[in-house]
C-alpha positions as CSV (number, residue, x, y, z in Angstrom):
1,M,187.5,134.6,228.3
2,N,184.7,133.9,230.8
3,I,181.2,133.3,229.5
4,I,177.9,132.4,230.9
5,S,175.2,129.7,229.9
6,L,171.5,130.3,229.5
7,F,169.2,127.4,229.3
8,A,172.1,125.3,229.7
9,G,170.5,121.9,229.5
10,C,173.5,119.4,229.9
11,G,175.8,121.4,228.5
12,G,176.9,120.5,224.7
13,L,177.3,124.4,223.9
14,D,179.3,124.5,227.2
15,L,181.6,121.8,226.4
16,G,182.6,123.0,222.6
17,F,183.1,126.5,223.9
18,R,185.5,125.3,226.7
19,L,187.2,122.9,224.1
20,A,187.5,126.2,222.3
21,G,189.4,128.2,225.1
22,F,186.6,129.9,226.6
23,N,185.8,129.6,230.7
24,P,181.8,128.8,231.3
25,V,182.2,129.9,234.9
26,W,178.6,130.2,235.4
27,A,175.4,128.5,233.9
28,N,171.5,128.4,234.6
29,E,169.2,125.5,234.4
30,Y,165.9,125.1,235.8
31,D,165.1,121.2,234.9
32,R,166.0,119.3,238.0
33,T,166.4,116.1,236.2
34,I,169.5,117.7,234.3
35,W,171.2,119.3,237.3
36,D,173.3,116.1,238.4
37,T,174.5,115.7,234.7
38,Y,175.5,118.9,234.4
39,Q,177.5,119.4,238.0
40,F,179.3,116.0,237.4
41,N,180.6,117.2,233.8
42,H,181.4,120.8,234.2
43,T,182.6,121.0,237.8
44,D,184.4,124.6,237.3
45,T,181.3,126.0,236.3
46,L,178.4,127.4,239.0
47,L,175.3,126.2,238.7
48,D,172.0,128.5,239.3
49,R,169.0,126.1,239.3
50,R,166.5,129.1,239.7
51,D,163.8,130.2,237.0
52,I,165.9,132.5,234.9
53,R,162.6,134.9,235.2
54,K,163.7,135.2,238.9
55,I,167.2,136.2,238.2
56,N,168.0,139.6,238.6
57,S,171.2,140.4,235.9
58,D,173.2,141.7,238.8
59,E,173.3,138.4,240.3
60,V,174.9,136.9,236.9
61,P,178.8,137.3,236.6
62,D,180.3,139.7,234.4
63,C,181.6,137.7,231.0
64,I,183.0,138.3,227.5
65,G,180.2,136.1,226.1
66,I,176.4,134.9,226.5
67,V,175.5,131.3,225.1
68,G,172.4,129.4,225.4
69,G,169.4,127.6,223.5
70,P,166.2,129.2,224.8
71,P,163.4,126.6,225.0
72,C,162.2,125.4,221.6
73,Q,159.7,123.2,221.8
74,S,156.7,126.1,220.9
75,W,159.0,126.9,217.6
76,S,159.1,123.3,216.2
77,A,157.4,122.0,213.5
78,A,156.4,119.1,216.0
79,G,155.3,121.1,218.5
80,A,152.7,123.6,219.6
81,K,153.6,126.0,217.0
82,R,152.6,128.8,219.2
83,G,156.2,130.7,218.7
84,I,156.4,133.7,220.8
85,D,152.7,133.3,221.9
86,D,153.8,130.3,224.1
87,S,155.0,130.9,227.7
88,R,158.3,128.8,226.6
89,G,158.5,130.9,223.5
90,Q,158.7,134.1,225.4
91,L,161.7,133.2,227.5
92,F,163.5,134.4,224.7
93,W,162.8,137.9,226.6
94,D,164.6,136.8,229.3
95,Y,167.6,136.1,227.4
96,I,167.6,139.4,226.0
97,R,167.2,141.1,228.8
98,I,170.3,139.5,230.6
99,V,172.2,140.4,227.5
100,R,171.2,143.9,227.4
101,D,172.3,144.3,231.0
102,K,175.1,142.4,230.7
103,Q,176.6,143.7,227.2
104,P,178.8,141.0,226.9
105,L,181.3,141.1,223.4
106,F,179.4,138.2,222.1
107,F,176.1,136.0,222.2
108,L,175.3,133.1,220.7
109,A,171.7,131.5,220.6
110,E,170.7,128.3,219.2
111,N,167.0,127.0,218.0
112,V,164.9,124.5,215.7
113,S,164.5,125.3,212.4
114,G,160.6,125.8,212.7
115,I,161.6,129.6,214.1
116,L,162.7,130.6,210.3
117,S,159.0,129.4,209.4
118,P,156.6,131.6,207.5
119,R,153.8,131.6,210.7
120,N,157.2,132.8,213.0
121,K,158.7,135.4,210.8
122,D,157.4,138.6,212.4
123,A,158.1,137.1,215.6
124,F,161.9,136.2,214.6
125,T,162.1,139.6,212.7
126,Y,161.4,141.3,215.9
127,I,163.7,139.2,218.1
128,L,166.4,140.1,215.9
129,S,165.7,143.7,216.0
130,Q,165.4,143.5,219.8
131,F,169.3,142.7,219.7
132,E,170.2,145.1,217.6
133,Q,168.5,147.7,219.7
134,I,170.6,146.8,222.6
135,G,173.7,147.3,220.4
136,Y,174.5,144.3,218.7
137,R,175.4,143.4,214.7
138,V,173.4,140.3,214.2
139,S,173.8,137.6,212.0
140,Y,171.7,134.2,211.9
141,K,172.1,131.2,209.6
142,L,170.4,127.8,209.4
143,L,173.4,125.0,209.3
144,N,172.7,121.4,209.3
145,A,175.5,120.1,212.0
146,R,176.4,117.0,209.5
147,N,178.7,119.9,207.8
148,F,180.5,120.8,211.1
149,G,181.7,117.4,212.1
150,V,178.6,115.6,213.4
151,P,177.6,112.5,212.3
152,Q,173.9,113.3,211.9
153,D,171.6,115.5,209.8
154,R,170.7,118.1,212.4
155,K,169.1,121.5,210.9
156,R,169.2,124.4,213.6
157,V,169.3,128.4,213.1
158,I,172.2,129.8,214.9
159,V,172.3,133.5,216.1
160,V,175.5,135.4,216.8
161,G,175.9,138.9,217.5
162,Y,178.7,141.0,217.9
163,R,178.6,144.2,220.1
164,E,178.4,147.3,217.6
165,S,181.6,148.8,219.5
166,L,183.9,145.6,217.7
167,G,183.1,147.0,214.4
168,F,182.1,144.2,212.5
169,G,179.8,141.1,212.7
170,F,180.2,137.5,212.8
171,E,181.0,135.5,209.8
172,F,180.0,131.8,209.8
173,P,182.4,129.2,209.3
174,Q,182.5,127.4,205.9
175,P,181.1,123.7,205.9
176,G,183.7,120.9,206.4
177,N,184.2,118.5,203.0
178,E,184.0,115.2,205.3
179,V,180.8,114.1,206.6
180,L,181.2,111.6,209.3
181,T,179.1,108.6,209.1
182,L,177.0,106.2,211.7
183,K,180.1,103.7,211.3
184,D,182.5,106.5,212.4
185,A,180.2,106.9,215.5
186,I,179.4,103.8,216.8
187,F,180.7,100.8,214.8
188,D,182.9,99.9,217.7
189,L,180.3,99.8,220.2
190,Q,179.3,96.0,219.2
191,T,178.1,95.3,223.1
192,A,174.5,94.7,223.3
193,P,172.9,97.3,225.5
194,I,170.5,96.8,228.5
195,P,166.9,97.4,227.3
196,L,164.9,99.3,229.6
197,K,161.0,100.5,229.8
198,G,161.3,102.9,232.5
199,K,163.2,103.3,235.3
200,V,166.9,102.5,235.4
201,D,167.4,99.8,237.5
202,N,170.3,98.0,236.1
203,Y,173.2,100.1,234.4
204,H,175.6,98.8,231.7
205,S,178.7,97.4,234.0
206,S,181.3,98.5,231.1
207,I,179.8,101.1,228.8
208,P,178.1,104.2,230.6
209,N,174.8,105.2,229.2
210,H,174.7,102.0,227.1
211,E,170.9,101.4,228.0
212,C,168.0,101.4,225.1
213,A,164.3,102.3,225.5
214,D,162.2,98.7,224.9
215,L,159.2,100.7,224.2
216,G,156.1,100.1,221.6
217,F,156.3,101.8,218.1
218,S,153.5,104.2,217.2
219,S,152.1,104.6,213.8
220,L,153.6,107.7,213.6
221,Y,156.7,106.2,214.3
222,M,155.8,103.3,211.6
223,S,155.3,106.1,209.2
224,R,158.4,106.7,208.0
225,N,161.8,104.9,207.8
226,R,163.7,104.9,211.2
227,V,167.1,103.2,209.7
228,R,170.2,105.0,208.4
229,S,172.9,102.4,207.3
230,W,176.6,102.3,208.7
231,S,177.6,104.5,205.6
232,E,175.2,107.3,206.3
233,P,174.8,110.0,208.6
234,S,172.3,109.5,211.5
235,F,168.8,111.0,211.5
236,T,168.3,113.7,213.8
237,I,168.7,112.5,217.7
238,Q,165.3,113.7,219.2
239,A,164.9,114.6,222.7
240,G,162.5,111.2,223.2
241,G,163.6,107.9,223.4
242,R,160.1,106.6,221.7
243,H,161.5,108.8,218.6
244,A,165.4,107.6,219.0
245,P,166.6,106.3,215.5
246,L,166.8,102.6,214.9
247,H,170.6,101.0,214.8
248,P,172.0,100.5,211.7
249,Q,172.2,96.6,212.2
250,A,169.3,96.1,210.9
251,S,167.7,96.6,207.2
252,K,165.7,99.5,206.3
253,M,161.7,99.5,206.7
254,I,159.3,98.6,203.9
255,L,157.3,100.7,202.6
256,V,153.5,98.7,202.1
257,A,151.3,101.9,202.0
258,K,151.0,105.6,202.4
259,D,152.6,106.5,205.5
260,K,152.9,102.8,206.6
261,R,156.2,100.9,206.9
262,I,156.9,97.3,208.6
263,F,160.0,95.9,209.7
264,D,161.6,93.7,207.4
265,P,161.2,90.1,208.5
266,N,164.3,88.9,207.1
267,S,166.6,91.5,208.5
268,P,170.1,90.0,209.0
269,Q,169.4,91.9,212.7
270,P,167.0,92.6,215.1
271,Y,165.7,95.9,215.3
272,R,166.3,98.3,218.3
273,R,166.6,101.9,219.2
274,L,169.8,103.7,219.4
275,S,171.2,103.4,223.3
276,V,171.4,106.8,225.0
277,R,175.2,106.3,224.5
278,E,174.9,105.9,220.8
279,C,173.0,108.8,220.7
280,A,175.3,110.6,222.9
281,R,178.1,109.8,220.3
282,I,176.0,111.1,217.4
283,Q,175.9,114.0,219.0
284,T,179.6,113.8,219.8
285,F,179.9,113.8,223.4
286,P,182.9,111.9,224.7
287,D,182.9,108.7,226.3
288,D,184.0,110.5,229.3
289,F,181.0,112.6,229.5
290,I,178.4,110.6,231.7
291,F,174.7,111.4,231.4
292,K,173.0,110.7,234.9
293,Y,169.1,109.6,235.2
294,K,166.9,107.2,237.1
295,Y,164.4,107.1,234.1
296,I,165.7,106.1,230.2
297,I,163.5,109.0,228.9
298,D,165.5,111.4,230.8
299,G,168.7,109.9,229.3
300,Y,167.2,110.7,225.6
301,K,166.0,114.1,226.7
302,M,169.1,115.5,227.8
303,V,171.4,114.0,224.8
304,G,168.3,115.0,222.3
305,N,167.9,118.6,223.8
306,A,171.7,119.4,223.5
307,V,173.8,121.0,220.8
308,P,176.2,119.1,219.1
309,V,179.6,119.4,220.8
310,N,181.6,119.6,217.4
311,L,179.1,121.8,216.1
312,A,179.3,124.3,219.4
313,R,183.3,123.9,219.0
314,N,183.4,125.1,215.2
315,L,181.6,128.4,216.0
316,A,183.5,128.8,219.3
317,S,186.6,128.8,217.4
318,K,185.3,131.1,214.9
319,I,184.3,133.8,217.9
320,F,187.7,133.0,219.9
321,E,189.3,134.1,216.8
322,D,187.6,136.8,216.1
323,I,187.2,138.7,219.7
324,V,190.1,136.9,221.4
325,M,193.2,136.8,219.0
326,R,191.8,140.2,217.4
327,N,192.1,141.9,220.8
328,R,195.8,140.5,221.5
329,E,196.9,142.1,218.2
């Protein structure tokens, strides 16, 4: 049940698969600001820190499955939108290369919804065809994490491939009936976070990673409401502190003109961004998963780029049932 993780980040996918019964034995992550966090929380996994383009497939352990999220900035609606023409988008080929050479029973790749946009249709279709050509029956779907035990609206494309020799393909699990809310996720964190503008000189004494970005609010940020109430799931947790949602203690923002909002002067509580720990809770990381960073922006980046643990666990449990349990019958 050994798996490997490519573009591992801090390891949200890895943790979800571990909780479902898999064993992540090897991971690759090139961003040095993430290494300490990954190694602290995944002590049994060997972390390879090299550029994936310089890793030969024979250096990667044999495994039953490969998981990972190739860089998504070039596919994002808010990013450069260059898709496969961007050097980051082209890293998908290295993911395919390693799957081709290792021939695991399954793979799972995660990416932003922008990969399905009309401008990326030809590139995405070609990527799927490459997986099929190397021997996989491929399924993909746009999922909202809120339907899989995550208190957050977060739409992501999940691509799963089963080796043709298995004789069947992956069928996505059905959405759950319960939608978790901000109250479910963070209401018990009543202690005020430490506000920070940059470097972390003062860590929270009792709640790990309970620091929040104390930065200005751009006109883009003020163009939309950024407050969800306690009874709602969170907005998407993004990979930047400046774009972090506001805490539900405050009133929703007031629309005063087209694409322009202001903070309610009569709000019962002040406006502040969610802390890194609150974002981690919303991404369904357990509190004993500790994020290591020297700058507050790196904390938000790690949390926001991660696959929510509960979403990963739901998908992994279905794969475990399909591949591991069937092989035991």
